[in-house]
N, C-alpha and C positions, 0 to 999 in steps of 0.2 A: 586518430581521433575517434572517440566512441560516438555512435549515433543512437539517439533515443527513439523508441517506438512505444506507442500506446497500444497495447494488445487489444484493448476494448474499443479502439477508435474505428473509424469507418474503413472498410477494406480498400476503398479508392485511395485514401490518404496514405495508408501503409504501402500499397502497391506502388504508387508513384515514387515514394521515398526509396523503396527497395530497388526500383528499376534504375535509379540513378547510379547505383554502385554495382549493377549486374547481378544482384541477388534475387531478382524478381522470379525467374524461372524456378529457382529452388523453393521460394515462398509459395508459389502456386502448387508445387508438388505437395508441400506440407498441408496447405489449406484444403486441398481436394480429398485428402485421406480422411476416412471416417474413423478408423481405429487408430489408437496411439501407434507411433512409428515403432516398428519391430526390427531387430537386427537382420540385415540381409547381407548377401555376399558382397554387395558394393557399398555397404554402410559399415564403417568402422565402429566397433564397440568403444564407448567412451569410459575411461576410468572414472568412476563416480564414488564420492564419499557422501554418506548420509549421516547427519548429526541431528538427533532428535531425542530429548530427554524422556519423552513419554513413550513407554515401551509399546503400547498398543498402536499408537499412531506411527511409530517407527516401523513396526512390522507391517502395517497397512501400506505404507509408502514403499517398503521393500518389495511387497508383492505386486504393487502397481508397476514398479520400475523393472521388475525381473523379466518381463516379457518385452522389454524395449532395449534400445541401444545403451540405456543408462542403468543396467543391472549393477547395484552397488558392490564395490570391491572392499569398501571399508564401511562398517556399520557400527555406530556407537552412540552413547549419550553425551560424549564430549569430543572435541576436535582432536585432541592429542592422541586418543586411542584410535580414532578413525584414520589418522595419518599413518599409523603403524601398518595398516593394510594396503598402503599405496606403494607401488613399484615406481619410485621416483627416477624415471629415465629421461627427464627433460621434456616429456610430452604434455600436451594440453590435457588437463583433467578438470572435473566438475565437482564443486562442493555445494550440497544442498543442506542448509543449516537453519535450525530453529532460532528465531530472534525475539520470540514473544516473552520469554522469561526474564532475560537480562539484555536489553537492546544495546546499551552502551558497551557492555563487555563483548557482545557478538560483533559489533562494528569494529572494535579494536582487534579482535581475532581475524576478521576479514582483512583489515588493513595490513596486519603483520603477514598474513598468508600471501597477499599480493606482493609484498616486498620480497619475501623469500622465494616465492614461486610466481614469477611474472606471467606465466602461461595459464595460471589457474583461472577458472570461471567460478563465480560465487552467486548463488541464488539464496536469498533470505526469505523465510516464511514467517508471517506474523498473523495475529488474531484480528487486528484492525489497523487503520491507517492514521498516522499523526504526521502532519506536514514537517515538523522539525525532525522527527525520526526518519522520515523518508530522505530528507536532505542529508542527514548524518550518514545514512546507509550508502548513498551514492558517493559521498565524499570519501568514504572508507574504501570504495572500489567495487561495491556490489554491482553485479551485471543484471540482476532481476530482483524484484521486490513483490512478493505475492501473498495474498490472503490464503490461509489454510482452507478456506471454504470453497476454493475454485474447483472446477471439474477436472477429472483425470486428463481429458483431452486438452484443456487449456494448459495444464501443467506440462504435458509432453511437448506441445507446440512451442511453449515458452522456452523449454530446454533446447529445442531444435534451433530456435532463433539465437539463443545465447551462444551456442556452439558455432553459429555462423559469424559470431563476433558482434552481435547487436546487443543493445541495452534495452530492457523492457521495464517500463514503469507503469503503475496503475493509473487508470483514467481518473480516479478520484482525486489524484494530485492536481490535475488541471482544474477541477472544480474548486478545490481548496485554494488554489492560487487566485482563481477568479473571485472567490468569496473574499479573499484578503484584500484584493484591489477594491472591490465594491464596498467593503467594510470601511476602508480608509476614506473613500469618497463620501459615504454616508456620514461618517463622523465629522468630516470637514464641513459638510452641509449643515449638520445640526449645530455645530459650533458657530458657524457664520449666521445662522438663523436665530440663535438664542438672543433674547433681549435681556438687558440688565435687570437683575432681580427675579428672572423667570427660570425655573428649573426645567430645561428641555433635554438635559443630558440623561442617557439611559442609567439604569441602576448601576451603582458603583461596581466596577470590575467587569461588567458585561459590555460587549460591543453592541452596536445598533442591531446587527443581524441576530446576535444571540438573544437580544431582548425580544424581538418580534417572534423568534422561534419559541421562546419561553411563554409568550402569550398563546401560541398555538398549543403548547402543552396544557395550559390552563383550560383550553377549549376541548381537550381530549383528542386532539388530532394525532393520527398515526404518523410514523416516519414517512410512509409512502405519500400520504396526503400533504404533508409539509413539503416534501420534495416537489410535488406537482405545483404547489402554490408558488414556490420560488424558483422553479425551473432548475433544480439541482438534483444530484443523485442521492439515493438513500444513504449511501456510504458517507456523503458529506454531512447529511443531517445527523447521522450517528456521531460524527466527530464533534459537531456543534453541541449536541445534547450532552456528550461526555464532558465537554469543557464547561458547560453550564452547571452541571452537577458538581463539578470540582470547585468552581468559583463560589457557589452559594452553599457549599458543604451539605448537599442533599444526597441521599443514598439511592433514590429512585425518582421516576417521573412524577409520582404522586406527591412526594415531599416537595419537589420543585414547583409543582402547581400550587401547593399550599403556601409556599414561600412567596411566589409571585402574587398571590391574592392580596397579601399585605404590603407588598413593596411596589407593585405596579398598578396604580389606580386606574379606573376605567377611562379617565380623561387622556390616557396615553403618556402621562408624565410620571417620572419616578417620584416616590414619596421622599420627603426630606427627613433625615434622622439626625 
């Protein structure tokens, strides 16, 4: 049974979870190291495949991994070519694959890889987090799901945990889940509080939380300020803003603010159209 760890969570929480299955000493060893883990005599080199369509990013990742236990043996813009460089001897190997361009196709590739190579570990790299896409990735069998903007140290530590048999998910997912629960509670409250003939429901297509964030955009608030107001992460705010822009067909925050000015009156209720 796979265990989930939030790499951005508190060290105490992760440490207690790891202690239960005997992995705590190893985790401490990883946590105390300043530089990314390097191949040593007592550390086996992991057969690693790197799949990244962007040539510049692929070369950058190769150089980062070259000095670690994850020096790629297969390097390509697609999974088929990368697998050609793998010596399939039934050993555990690691796949690091881009999922930003075609998420659904990447999930399917990971699922098929897991079926044909049960010992494979898969790490998916994305540009941003979407709750539905995160769920799809782990249902496909992904062992880690990371933003491309993470630091080199976080990447290597994550790979170390994955090779220990752990599953690493982003902390933003917890915020998104919490937001989903709060959103449903807010919507239930608004529906129960609404009086006959009174329009208390947010703008069509927007959730209660998205509506209040849209009002923040009208005020010119930054993502950091919005995150502080609602006690959520900036990554969660970005997800909400992205959803707002999609729903109201706006290209940027300025257009969203202009749209809100004509659809969200100052009295806090949506305009009827």
